[in-house]
C-alpha positions as CSV (number, residue, x, y, z in Angstrom):
1,M,0.0,0.0,0.0
2,S,1.6,3.3,-1.1
3,K,1.2,6.4,0.9
4,P,0.4,9.9,-0.6
5,R,3.6,11.8,-0.8
6,S,4.1,15.4,0.4
7,D,7.2,17.5,0.6
8,Q,5.5,20.0,2.9
9,K,5.9,20.0,6.7
10,P,2.6,19.5,8.7
11,L,0.9,22.6,10.0
12,T,1.6,23.5,13.5
13,D,-1.0,23.7,16.0
14,R,-0.9,27.5,16.1
15,Q,-1.3,27.6,12.2
16,R,-4.2,25.2,12.4
17,T,-5.9,27.3,15.0
18,A,-5.3,30.6,13.1
19,I,-6.8,29.0,9.9
20,A,-9.8,27.5,11.9
21,N,-10.5,31.0,13.2
22,V,-10.6,32.5,9.8
23,C,-12.9,29.7,8.7
24,R,-15.3,30.7,11.5
25,L,-14.9,34.3,10.4
26,I,-15.8,33.5,6.7
27,E,-18.7,31.3,7.8
28,S,-20.3,34.1,9.9
29,A,-19.7,36.9,7.5
30,S,-22.5,38.4,5.3
31,E,-19.9,39.3,2.7
32,M,-16.7,37.9,1.6
33,P,-14.1,39.3,4.1
34,A,-11.1,41.3,2.5
35,L,-7.9,39.4,2.2
36,D,-6.1,41.9,4.5
37,D,-8.8,41.3,7.2
38,M,-8.4,37.6,7.1
39,A,-4.7,37.7,7.1
40,A,-4.8,40.1,10.1
41,A,-7.1,37.7,12.0
42,A,-4.6,35.0,11.4
43,H,-1.6,37.3,12.3
44,L,0.0,36.6,9.0
45,S,0.9,38.7,5.9
46,P,-1.7,38.4,3.1
47,F,0.6,36.4,0.9
48,H,1.6,33.9,3.6
49,F,-2.0,33.6,4.9
50,H,-3.3,32.8,1.4
51,R,-0.7,30.1,0.8
52,L,-1.3,28.6,4.3
53,F,-5.1,28.6,3.9
54,K,-4.9,26.8,0.6
55,R,-2.4,24.3,1.9
56,A,-4.6,23.6,4.9
57,L,-7.9,23.3,3.2
58,G,-7.0,22.4,-0.4
59,I,-9.0,25.4,-1.7
60,S,-8.6,29.2,-1.6
61,P,-10.4,31.5,0.9
62,K,-12.6,32.7,-2.0
63,A,-13.6,29.1,-2.8
64,Y,-14.3,28.4,0.8
65,W,-16.5,31.5,1.0
66,E,-18.4,30.3,-2.1
67,A,-18.9,26.9,-0.6
68,Q,-20.3,28.5,2.5
69,R,-22.6,30.8,0.5
70,Q,-24.0,27.8,-1.4
71,R,-24.6,26.0,1.9
72,R,-26.5,29.0,3.3
73,L,-28.5,29.2,0.0
74,R,-29.6,25.5,0.3
75,N,-30.6,26.1,3.9
76,A,-32.5,29.3,3.2
77,L,-34.3,28.4,0.1
78,P,-37.0,26.1,1.8
79,Q,-37.8,28.6,4.5
80,A,-37.5,32.1,2.8
81,P,-40.6,33.8,1.5
82,T,-39.0,34.2,-1.9
83,V,-36.0,33.0,-3.9
84,T,-34.7,36.6,-3.9
85,E,-34.8,36.8,-0.1
86,A,-33.0,33.5,0.2
87,A,-30.3,34.7,-2.2
88,L,-29.9,37.9,-0.2
89,E,-29.8,36.0,3.1
90,A,-27.1,33.7,1.7
91,G,-24.9,36.6,0.7
92,Y,-25.6,37.1,-3.0
93,N,-25.7,40.8,-3.5
94,S,-26.4,40.6,-7.2
95,G,-29.5,39.0,-8.4
96,A,-28.3,38.7,-12.0
97,R,-25.1,36.9,-10.8
98,F,-27.1,34.6,-8.6
99,Y,-29.5,33.5,-11.3
100,A,-26.6,33.1,-13.7
101,T,-24.9,30.5,-11.5
102,A,-27.8,29.1,-9.3
103,S,-28.9,26.3,-11.6
104,K,-25.3,24.9,-11.8
105,T,-24.9,25.3,-8.1
106,L,-28.1,23.6,-7.1
107,G,-28.5,21.1,-10.0
108,M,-31.9,22.6,-10.7
109,K,-33.6,26.1,-10.9
110,P,-33.8,27.8,-7.5
111,T,-37.6,27.7,-7.5
112,A,-37.5,24.0,-7.9
113,Y,-34.9,23.5,-5.3
114,R,-37.0,25.7,-2.9
115,A,-40.0,23.4,-3.5
116,G,-38.0,20.3,-2.8
117,G,-37.5,19.5,-6.5
118,D,-41.1,20.4,-7.5
119,G,-41.3,20.7,-11.2
120,H,-37.7,19.2,-11.6
121,S,-37.2,15.8,-13.3
122,V,-34.8,13.2,-11.9
123,Y,-34.5,10.2,-14.3
124,F,-33.8,6.9,-12.9
125,A,-33.7,3.2,-13.6
126,L,-33.5,0.1,-11.5
127,G,-31.8,-3.0,-12.6
128,Q,-29.6,-6.0,-11.6
129,C,-25.8,-6.4,-11.6
130,S,-23.5,-9.0,-10.1
131,L,-23.7,-7.2,-6.7
132,G,-27.4,-7.2,-6.5
133,C,-30.0,-4.4,-7.2
134,L,-28.7,-1.3,-9.0
135,L,-30.3,2.1,-9.1
136,V,-29.0,4.9,-11.3
137,A,-30.4,8.4,-11.3
138,A,-29.5,11.5,-13.1
139,T,-30.5,15.2,-13.4
140,E,-29.8,17.3,-16.5
141,Q,-26.3,18.0,-15.1
142,G,-25.3,14.4,-14.8
143,V,-25.5,11.2,-12.7
144,C,-26.6,12.2,-9.1
145,A,-27.0,8.7,-7.6
146,I,-25.6,5.2,-8.0
147,A,-26.8,2.8,-5.3
148,L,-26.5,-0.9,-4.6
149,G,-28.8,-3.0,-2.4
150,D,-30.6,-6.3,-1.8
151,E,-34.0,-5.0,-2.9
152,P,-35.1,-2.2,-5.2
153,E,-37.6,-0.5,-2.8
154,P,-35.1,0.9,-0.2
155,L,-33.0,2.3,-3.0
156,L,-36.0,4.1,-4.6
157,A,-37.1,5.4,-1.2
158,D,-33.8,6.9,-0.5
159,L,-33.9,8.7,-3.9
160,E,-37.4,10.0,-3.1
161,R,-36.1,11.2,0.3
162,R,-33.3,13.2,-1.4
163,F,-35.7,14.7,-4.0
164,P,-39.0,14.8,-2.0
165,R,-41.1,16.7,-4.6
166,A,-39.1,16.1,-7.8
167,E,-40.8,14.3,-10.7
168,L,-39.1,10.9,-10.7
169,R,-39.2,9.6,-14.2
170,G,-38.2,6.2,-15.6
171,G,-35.4,6.5,-18.1
172,D,-35.8,6.1,-21.8
173,A,-33.6,3.9,-24.2
174,E,-30.8,6.5,-24.1
175,F,-30.8,6.4,-20.3
176,E,-30.7,2.7,-20.3
177,G,-27.4,3.1,-22.1
178,L,-26.1,5.2,-19.2
179,V,-27.2,2.5,-16.7
180,A,-25.3,-0.1,-18.8
181,Q,-22.2,2.1,-18.6
182,V,-22.5,2.2,-14.8
183,A,-23.0,-1.5,-14.6
184,G,-19.8,-1.9,-16.7
185,L,-18.0,0.2,-14.0
186,I,-19.1,-2.2,-11.4
187,E,-18.2,-5.3,-13.3
188,Q,-14.8,-3.9,-14.5
189,G,-13.9,-2.4,-11.2
190,D,-12.8,0.9,-12.8
191,S,-13.8,4.3,-11.7
192,S,-12.0,6.2,-14.5
193,S,-15.1,6.5,-16.7
194,E,-16.0,9.7,-18.3
195,L,-19.4,9.5,-16.8
196,P,-21.1,13.1,-16.5
197,L,-21.6,13.5,-12.7
198,D,-23.8,15.9,-10.7
199,I,-21.8,15.9,-7.5
200,R,-23.4,17.7,-4.6
201,G,-21.7,18.1,-1.2
202,T,-19.9,20.4,1.1
203,A,-16.5,21.9,0.2
204,F,-14.9,19.3,2.6
205,Q,-16.8,16.4,1.1
206,Q,-15.9,17.2,-2.4
207,R,-12.2,17.5,-1.5
208,V,-12.4,14.0,0.1
209,W,-14.3,12.6,-2.9
210,Q,-11.8,14.1,-5.2
211,A,-8.9,12.5,-3.3
212,L,-10.7,9.2,-3.5
213,T,-10.7,9.3,-7.3
214,Q,-6.9,9.5,-7.2
215,I,-6.6,6.1,-5.6
216,P,-5.4,3.7,-8.3
217,R,-7.5,0.6,-9.1
218,G,-6.2,-2.3,-7.0
219,E,-4.9,-0.1,-4.2
220,T,-6.3,1.1,-0.9
221,R,-5.8,4.1,1.5
222,T,-6.5,4.5,5.1
223,Y,-8.8,7.3,6.4
224,R,-5.7,8.9,8.0
225,E,-3.9,8.8,4.6
226,I,-6.8,10.5,2.9
227,S,-6.9,13.2,5.6
228,E,-3.2,13.7,5.1
229,A,-3.7,13.9,1.4
230,I,-6.1,16.7,1.7
231,G,-3.9,18.6,4.3
232,Q,-5.9,17.7,7.4
233,P,-4.2,14.9,9.2
234,R,-6.4,15.1,12.2
235,A,-9.7,14.8,10.2
236,S,-9.9,11.0,9.8
237,R,-13.4,10.9,11.4
238,A,-14.6,13.6,9.1
239,V,-13.1,11.8,6.2
240,A,-15.0,8.6,7.2
241,A,-18.3,10.6,7.5
242,A,-17.7,12.0,3.9
243,C,-17.0,8.5,2.7
244,A,-20.3,7.4,4.3
245,A,-22.2,10.3,2.6
246,N,-20.9,9.5,-0.9
247,P,-24.0,9.1,-3.2
248,L,-22.1,7.7,-6.2
249,A,-21.0,4.1,-5.6
250,V,-17.9,3.0,-7.6
251,A,-17.8,6.3,-9.6
252,I,-16.4,7.8,-6.4
253,P,-14.5,4.8,-5.0
254,C,-15.0,5.2,-1.3
255,H,-14.7,1.3,-1.2
256,R,-10.9,1.8,-1.5
257,V,-10.6,3.3,1.9
258,V,-9.9,0.9,4.8
259,R,-9.0,1.1,8.5
260,S,-5.4,1.7,9.7
261,D,-4.8,-2.0,10.2
262,G,-6.1,-2.8,6.7
263,S,-9.3,-4.3,7.7
264,L,-12.6,-3.3,6.1
265,S,-14.8,-0.7,7.8
266,G,-18.5,0.1,7.1
267,Y,-19.7,0.7,3.6
268,R,-22.9,2.4,2.6
269,W,-23.9,-0.5,0.4
270,G,-22.7,-3.3,2.6
271,V,-19.2,-4.5,3.7
272,D,-19.6,-7.7,1.6
273,R,-19.9,-5.6,-1.5
274,K,-16.9,-3.6,-0.6
275,A,-14.9,-6.8,-0.1
276,E,-16.0,-8.1,-3.5
277,L,-15.2,-4.8,-5.3
278,L,-11.7,-4.7,-3.8
279,R,-11.2,-8.4,-4.6
280,R,-12.1,-7.9,-8.2
281,E,-9.9,-4.8,-8.6
282,Q,-6.8,-6.5,-7.0
283,V,-7.3,-9.7,-9.2
284,R,-7.4,-7.6,-12.3
285,T,-4.2,-5.8,-11.4
286,E,-2.1,-8.9,-10.6
287,P,0.6,-9.6,-13.1
288,G,-0.1,-12.3,-15.6
């Protein structure tokens, strides 16, 4: 098992505390804080602060602010009287800019998201693969769910929970081709497909999921190794939670993450399936 390499020294406790304080500042701010103000809060020069922040979180302060603004938007939309008020509450000062990017951010129009997916179509198909029942669902942006199970009903119920008032529509012949492509991923044990994906998650979750896609087929990483790869060596539990929240089986290969002793931990779609996926991948990468 190879470990992610890094030529950078780990952050000191003082540096981690400084960056954590700035994160709290960003999360509570109604507008994006100025770089000089964030650097002053961290007791660093602007240049050093920006480099340290990106090293610690894997994203820039601006990207972190945007992720927090998107989170606030998702939380505000169901409760706010209007979409515009939700946008203002989340920190979008320009209505034109908000509407220009909202559909991409939410995976649907803001009004549809506010209504729990009302008026929005999510296409899905249920089928069988060698690991049991398979559900594949997609929005206009791409595949938003790949789920495995023993029976189809729980898989469909989970999809309905995620999109409570969306119009769930059975896929057509073209969509069946997409399902076949997903089934091929499962059978071949390869997550390098060019599947269009609609990935929704927090900034931290997306950093973890991106790190998972870098694990070569036939290899595994521990939760600590992933936390180190994203620059947060003490975040092993949060990494495990992000793996558990992954909605895209195999396409985002959370099955390649194991405990520190190499044993298998929980898997959203069953530990036996995790073991089988790893077995297939390791067999296919053996010489000869």
